[in-house]
C-alpha positions as CSV (number, residue, x, y, z in Angstrom):
1,M,-17.2,-15.6,62.7
2,D,-15.7,-18.8,61.5
3,K,-12.4,-19.8,62.8
4,L,-9.6,-19.9,60.2
5,D,-8.2,-23.4,59.6
6,P,-4.8,-23.6,61.3
7,A,-3.2,-24.8,58.0
8,C,-4.7,-21.9,56.2
9,A,-3.6,-19.5,58.9
10,A,-0.1,-20.8,58.6
11,E,-0.2,-20.5,54.8
12,K,-1.4,-16.9,55.1
13,V,1.5,-16.0,57.5
14,F,4.2,-17.7,55.3
15,A,2.7,-16.9,51.9
16,S,5.6,-14.6,51.2
17,E,8.1,-17.4,51.8
18,P,9.5,-19.4,48.9
19,N,8.2,-22.9,48.3
20,H,5.2,-22.4,50.5
21,V,2.4,-24.9,50.3
22,E,-1.1,-23.6,49.3
23,C,-4.1,-24.4,51.5
24,E,-5.9,-27.4,50.2
25,L,-9.7,-26.9,50.2
26,P,-11.8,-29.7,51.8
27,P,-13.9,-31.6,49.2
28,L,-17.2,-30.4,50.7
29,F,-19.1,-30.2,47.3
30,R,-17.1,-32.7,45.3
31,Q,-20.0,-35.2,45.7
32,E,-22.0,-32.9,43.4
33,L,-19.7,-33.4,40.4
34,P,-21.0,-36.8,39.2
35,Q,-24.5,-35.2,38.8
36,I,-23.0,-32.5,36.6
37,V,-21.2,-35.1,34.5
38,S,-24.5,-37.1,34.2
39,D,-26.4,-34.0,33.1
40,L,-23.9,-33.1,30.4
41,V,-23.8,-36.7,29.1
42,E,-27.6,-36.7,29.0
43,S,-27.6,-33.4,27.1
44,C,-25.7,-35.0,24.3
45,Q,-28.8,-37.1,23.5
46,D,-30.7,-34.0,22.6
47,K,-31.3,-34.0,18.8
48,D,-30.4,-30.3,18.6
49,A,-27.1,-30.8,20.5
50,F,-23.8,-30.5,18.7
51,H,-21.2,-33.3,19.3
52,H,-18.7,-35.4,17.4
53,L,-19.4,-38.8,18.9
54,N,-18.9,-42.1,17.1
55,L,-17.3,-40.5,14.1
56,V,-13.8,-40.6,12.6
57,G,-11.1,-38.3,13.8
58,L,-10.9,-34.7,12.7
59,P,-7.9,-32.8,11.4
60,S,-5.8,-31.2,14.1
61,R,-5.9,-27.4,14.3
62,G,-2.4,-27.5,15.9
63,V,-1.0,-29.6,13.0
64,V,-2.7,-27.3,10.4
65,I,-1.0,-24.3,12.0
66,E,2.3,-26.2,12.0
67,I,1.8,-26.8,8.2
68,I,1.4,-23.1,7.7
69,E,4.6,-22.3,9.7
70,R,6.5,-24.9,7.7
71,L,5.1,-23.5,4.4
72,K,6.4,-20.1,5.4
73,K,9.9,-21.6,5.6
74,V,9.6,-23.1,2.1
75,L,8.0,-20.1,0.4
76,F,10.3,-17.6,2.0
77,P,13.5,-19.6,2.7
78,G,15.9,-18.2,5.2
79,Y,13.3,-15.8,6.8
80,F,11.7,-18.2,9.2
81,G,12.9,-21.0,11.4
82,E,15.6,-21.6,14.0
83,H,18.5,-22.4,11.6
84,E,20.3,-20.1,9.2
85,V,20.1,-21.2,5.5
86,D,22.7,-20.6,2.9
87,S,23.1,-21.8,-0.7
88,F,25.0,-24.9,0.4
89,S,22.4,-26.0,3.0
90,L,19.3,-25.0,1.1
91,A,18.6,-28.3,-0.6
92,Y,19.1,-30.2,2.7
93,Q,16.8,-27.9,4.6
94,M,14.2,-27.8,1.8
95,G,14.3,-31.6,1.7
96,I,13.5,-31.9,5.4
97,E,10.6,-29.4,5.2
98,I,9.1,-31.0,2.0
99,N,9.3,-34.5,3.4
100,T,7.7,-33.4,6.7
101,L,5.0,-31.4,4.9
102,F,4.1,-34.4,2.8
103,E,3.6,-36.5,5.8
104,L,1.6,-33.9,7.7
105,L,-0.5,-32.9,4.8
106,S,-1.3,-36.4,3.7
107,K,-2.5,-37.4,7.2
108,Q,-4.6,-34.2,7.8
109,I,-6.2,-34.3,4.3
110,T,-7.0,-38.0,4.7
111,L,-8.7,-37.3,8.0
112,S,-10.7,-34.5,6.5
113,I,-11.8,-36.7,3.6
114,R,-12.8,-39.6,5.9
115,H,-14.8,-37.2,8.1
116,E,-16.7,-35.9,5.1
117,C,-17.4,-39.5,3.8
118,R,-18.8,-40.4,7.2
119,R,-20.8,-37.2,7.4
120,Q,-22.3,-37.9,4.0
121,Q,-22.9,-41.5,5.0
122,M,-20.5,-42.7,2.2
123,V,-18.2,-45.6,2.3
124,C,-14.5,-44.7,2.4
125,T,-12.6,-46.5,-0.3
126,S,-9.5,-44.6,-1.2
127,C,-9.3,-41.8,1.3
128,S,-5.7,-42.4,2.2
129,E,-4.6,-42.6,-1.4
130,R,-6.4,-39.3,-2.2
131,G,-4.9,-37.7,0.9
132,Q,-1.4,-38.4,-0.4
133,K,-2.3,-37.4,-3.9
134,E,-3.8,-34.0,-2.9
135,A,-0.7,-33.4,-0.6
136,L,1.6,-34.1,-3.5
137,T,-0.4,-31.8,-5.9
138,L,-0.2,-28.9,-3.4
139,L,3.5,-29.4,-3.0
140,Y,4.0,-29.3,-6.8
141,K,2.1,-25.9,-6.7
142,L,4.5,-24.3,-4.3
143,K,7.0,-23.2,-7.0
144,G,4.2,-21.2,-8.8
145,L,2.8,-19.9,-5.5
146,K,6.3,-18.6,-4.5
147,K,6.4,-16.5,-7.7
148,I,3.0,-15.0,-7.0
149,L,3.8,-14.2,-3.4
150,T,7.0,-12.5,-4.6
151,E,4.7,-10.2,-6.6
152,D,2.5,-9.6,-3.6
153,V,5.5,-8.5,-1.6
154,R,6.5,-6.1,-4.3
155,A,3.0,-4.8,-4.4
156,A,3.3,-4.0,-0.7
157,Y,6.6,-2.3,-1.1
158,Q,5.3,-0.2,-4.0
159,G,2.0,0.6,-2.3
160,D,3.3,1.6,1.1
161,P,5.9,4.4,1.4
162,A,6.4,3.4,5.1
163,A,7.9,0.1,4.0
164,K,11.7,0.3,4.4
165,S,12.6,-3.0,2.8
166,F,11.2,-6.3,1.4
167,D,12.6,-8.0,4.5
168,E,10.4,-5.8,6.8
169,I,7.3,-6.7,4.7
170,I,8.0,-10.4,4.8
171,F,8.8,-10.5,8.5
172,S,6.1,-8.2,9.9
173,Y,3.2,-7.3,7.5
174,P,0.0,-9.2,8.6
175,S,-1.2,-9.0,5.0
176,I,1.6,-11.2,3.8
177,L,0.7,-14.0,6.3
178,A,-3.0,-13.6,5.4
179,I,-2.4,-13.7,1.6
180,L,0.2,-16.6,1.9
181,T,-2.3,-18.6,3.9
182,Y,-5.2,-17.8,1.6
183,R,-3.2,-18.8,-1.6
184,V,-2.3,-22.2,-0.1
185,A,-5.8,-22.7,1.2
186,H,-7.3,-21.7,-2.1
187,E,-5.4,-24.5,-3.9
188,L,-6.9,-27.1,-1.5
189,H,-10.3,-25.5,-1.8
190,D,-10.1,-25.9,-5.6
191,K,-9.4,-29.6,-5.1
192,E,-12.5,-29.8,-2.8
193,V,-10.5,-30.8,0.2
194,P,-12.9,-30.4,3.2
195,L,-12.3,-28.5,6.4
196,I,-8.6,-27.7,6.1
197,P,-8.8,-24.7,3.8
198,R,-11.2,-22.9,6.1
199,M,-9.1,-24.0,9.2
200,M,-6.1,-22.3,7.6
201,T,-7.7,-19.0,6.7
202,E,-9.5,-18.7,10.0
203,Y,-6.2,-19.2,11.8
204,A,-4.7,-16.4,9.7
205,H,-7.9,-14.4,10.5
206,S,-7.4,-14.9,14.2
207,V,-3.8,-13.7,14.0
208,T,-4.0,-10.8,11.5
209,G,-7.6,-9.6,11.7
210,I,-7.9,-10.2,7.9
211,D,-10.7,-12.6,6.9
212,I,-10.2,-14.1,3.4
213,N,-12.5,-17.0,2.5
214,P,-10.5,-19.7,0.7
215,G,-13.1,-19.8,-2.0
216,A,-12.4,-16.2,-3.2
217,V,-10.4,-15.8,-6.4
218,I,-7.6,-13.2,-6.1
219,G,-5.3,-12.2,-8.9
220,R,-1.6,-11.2,-8.9
221,H,0.2,-8.3,-7.3
222,F,-2.4,-8.0,-4.5
223,F,-1.8,-5.7,-1.5
224,I,-3.8,-5.2,1.7
225,D,-2.5,-2.1,3.6
226,H,-2.8,-2.3,7.4
227,G,-5.4,-5.0,7.0
228,T,-7.4,-5.0,10.3
229,G,-11.0,-5.7,9.7
230,V,-10.8,-6.6,6.0
231,V,-13.4,-9.2,4.9
232,I,-13.3,-10.9,1.5
233,G,-16.3,-13.2,1.0
234,E,-16.3,-16.7,-0.5
235,T,-17.4,-15.8,-4.1
236,S,-15.5,-12.6,-4.4
237,V,-13.4,-12.2,-7.6
238,I,-10.5,-9.8,-7.5
239,G,-8.3,-9.0,-10.5
240,D,-4.6,-8.1,-10.8
241,H,-2.9,-5.0,-9.2
242,V,-5.7,-4.4,-6.7
243,R,-5.0,-2.5,-3.4
244,I,-7.4,-2.4,-0.5
245,Y,-7.1,-0.8,2.9
246,Q,-8.2,-1.6,6.5
247,G,-11.9,-2.2,7.2
248,V,-12.9,-3.0,3.6
249,T,-15.7,-5.5,3.2
250,L,-16.5,-7.4,0.0
251,G,-19.7,-9.0,1.2
252,A,-23.1,-10.4,0.3
253,L,-26.5,-8.8,0.4
254,S,-28.7,-10.0,3.2
255,L,-31.8,-11.9,2.2
256,P,-34.9,-12.7,4.2
257,M,-34.5,-15.9,6.2
258,E,-37.2,-17.7,4.2
259,E,-35.2,-17.2,1.0
260,K,-32.0,-18.6,2.3
261,G,-31.0,-22.2,1.8
262,E,-28.8,-24.6,-0.1
263,L,-29.5,-22.7,-3.3
264,L,-27.9,-19.5,-1.9
265,R,-24.7,-21.4,-1.1
266,K,-24.3,-22.1,-4.8
267,M,-24.9,-18.5,-6.0
268,K,-22.3,-15.8,-6.6
269,R,-23.0,-13.6,-3.6
270,H,-20.0,-11.3,-3.4
271,P,-18.7,-8.6,-5.8
272,T,-16.2,-8.6,-8.6
273,I,-13.2,-6.2,-8.4
274,E,-11.5,-5.8,-11.8
275,D,-7.8,-4.9,-12.4
276,H,-6.0,-1.8,-11.0
277,V,-8.7,-0.9,-8.5
278,T,-8.0,0.9,-5.2
279,I,-10.5,0.6,-2.3
280,Y,-9.9,2.9,0.6
281,A,-10.5,2.3,4.3
282,G,-14.0,1.4,5.6
283,A,-15.6,0.9,2.2
284,T,-18.3,-1.8,1.9
285,I,-19.1,-3.4,-1.4
286,L,-22.0,-5.9,-1.5
287,G,-23.7,-8.3,-3.9
288,G,-22.8,-10.9,-6.5
289,E,-23.8,-8.7,-9.4
290,T,-21.8,-5.7,-8.3
291,V,-18.7,-5.1,-10.5
292,I,-16.1,-2.5,-9.8
293,G,-14.7,-1.6,-13.2
294,T,-11.0,-1.5,-14.1
295,G,-9.0,1.4,-12.8
296,S,-11.7,2.7,-10.4
297,V,-11.1,4.2,-7.0
298,I,-13.6,3.6,-4.2
299,G,-13.2,6.2,-1.4
300,G,-13.3,5.6,2.3
301,N,-16.5,4.6,4.0
302,V,-18.4,4.3,0.7
303,W,-21.3,1.9,0.6
304,L,-21.9,0.3,-2.8
305,T,-24.5,-2.2,-3.9
306,R,-24.4,-1.5,-7.6
307,S,-21.7,-1.7,-10.3
308,V,-19.3,1.1,-11.2
309,P,-18.0,1.7,-14.7
310,P,-14.2,1.5,-15.4
311,G,-12.2,4.5,-14.5
312,T,-14.7,5.8,-12.0
313,T,-13.9,7.5,-8.7
314,V,-16.6,7.1,-6.0
315,M,-16.6,9.2,-2.9
316,I,-19.2,10.0,-0.2
317,E,-20.5,13.5,-0.1
318,A,-18.3,15.9,1.9
319,P,-19.5,16.1,5.5
320,K,-20.6,19.3,7.2
321,L,-18.3,20.0,10.1
322,K,-19.2,21.9,13.3
323,Y,-16.4,23.7,15.1
324,K,-16.6,24.9,18.7
325,E,-14.1,27.4,19.9
326,E,-14.1,28.9,23.4
327,G,-17.8,28.4,24.1
328,K,-18.9,29.5,20.6
329,E,-20.2,27.2,18.0
330,K,-19.4,27.8,14.3
331,N,-20.9,26.0,11.4
332,R,-18.8,25.8,8.3
333,E,-19.7,24.4,5.0
334,S,-16.5,22.6,4.3
335,N,-15.4,19.3,2.9
336,G,-13.8,18.4,6.2
337,Y,-10.5,17.5,4.7
């Protein structure tokens, strides 16, 4: 049996003492580390390897998240941030946020454009100018976005009896963060700003469990109840006054691998949901030619790959339940509800 190093033995005895010093391991295998480094550097020469060497800088995920947090303060003033805001300090606080947002957005958009130019082997000529222009365009859109988000909050209040107040919805509902982030990202997506729109919505996805592609088109008065597991694909079109529940997927039909390619990226692959539609939990609606007509109701766990006329209710067939009581099994033809 190996003898315990005296220093380690002392450390073990006095481990419970405050300010004790941990045992330092001897560098027995440290000489192996240069070989590991060499192997990894060599692996970057593989033509199939992914790396970002010798290219311009990428947008910062941390800064993109900061932009979203600052936009929350602007779009819902007084709800977020460390300082209280009243009618006297509103202009001052708003001025600080808008100036900061302009600087952050301009730089991150410029980085994304430069990266795309380099990726496409194009010469950057006015990337910085366009970065500032797109940042300013987005900031001008905020007034209109604020009105639309106000409708989304009202939709949540009207659609959820558990909601006690508008404040509760703004502070705590994951759908509001997801929709706010989507609506901002969609504006950048429409202006063909690379990378950043998807970075924004994937951040919201990671926090809320709601996956909305920035390319989707979503109308006014939109509400996602609960929200976990919702997926809204890139070419989805959603009308006004639509309500969906957790686990809903608006997705694309899967095609054989040999049929996939750049052409598929330009096609409408996801469904269209017209006005005043309700889609209940777990429903899956697939395909670019699938249209859910105005005023329809799609029941829970329904699987749809074809269009539904306006005013239609679609439900799965009632299940057959089996009850077992005190060792006896009973089959009942019931709807299970």
